[in-house]
Steps between C-alpha positions, in 0.01 A plus 500: 500500500315170533661261751525229235680740263760573767552135579513398133759763416710393796481131410526517121669838435308559178425830328175505301436703184208742546400602148356244250601729211867431581433126479328536163801695373746240633310216333496692171881474491486131402295288264403184686308250284146459632536125546804532729451471874624796700654412835463788740716494811379691804170630358405672827151641462492429127557832326716322239293182508178680408664629182663168410180292526341713228728346239687197639474194722656606830677298767551729800735380774435681827679401820272704725193281577274796579575672170471171311153442646395854412627460143319171449176666602542814290668346194366145464612484137865490617661188647638596840769296674572573864867409485854631517602551137856391582360156592252482213543322167439714193274402206610248240311683225614838356462783750611849594579634847358835609583599854524779749668285768635594842829662403704285738424184299580653158831320444370167632193532279708562187711191576193286571345601167818491293611155613155341497460187281274701272606864476248775420467659158553833669479702820382836628627535855506805727818540701731731687702694243836385633400133485350525152804682362719221637291223346503659154877539531490880495709556813669163556495147362422180686434138413124563507519812284712318240246218475203737490649722231620204294144374457286812537501850356485719810443867565353749747210664315344689791596679821221537753430798721524403864151644547365233262514262797349458841682502729746732328827305458829635624676399176469571129287239321532403134360237265701206368385382157646174369396325178629162381762509225455239225845341510640150449670546836171388662589146386811513719369707793599255775852460361533877460383558858760256636773655286424859608458386861849348489634829372347695789537265795855369486697721736797583279668820387327525163269321258783324320609338825139420591474307172855361496375142534283554193730688261873469443693824525546500122126458448431781746743734324335420167155563644615829651633612163192384308248661734717800591546476873807489726617156612478632857140619468266465798175306444291810574675691219414262216216610272203275423624450143843402633347249740299350216806489277727316741214265593449410134869412472476304827195309376647413161871453571562401862525131580205363699732390781592866566150644496339626820 
């Protein structure tokens, strides 16, 4: 193994895809308009980048200066930024994110993208199976997964073989696909984020108590009956439709002085 490969893997802990055919298949799973920029995070040696530049403007964000230099020389048609994506502003024009990032930054990356001033139209992101299943709400629900699944249609359309990567990862790797949902809720995204955040962060016994400064007990009982959940429900047990329902009531019927 080349000395640089050993040092890079130690410093950046990234697993690279070996076969371009897998990348072509992955990209066939979405229909990204040709005029949209594709932001690629952690392009490595450019196996994904070289496919993306055939059809789209590409902004590749690579933290490793050696790899960034190599990419700029081999793929001059891509814009390469030698930066940490978590400290980088995302485009103001419509864009998608395609990324095979270091697995340890997966959750931080999702948050950085999701709460950016201008969110992407969609995402294809490789990740450890356990982390991806959490973020789509398959195994547990969190503040981030509620926000993601309220605004994006998410699924796991592909499971990779470990041998698809070098070095071979010690975990199962899957693909997160997320596509923007056309919903009026986008007009109230900041308010919705604060509302859901209040539901998850207040350290009380249940969601009703977390939101007791927002809703009267009678209002909460009525909401529980309307949206079919127990008054003692935990925030992680509410469905996306239930979150949207109680937020709509909150937005339209709660006095401004009580809003979070």
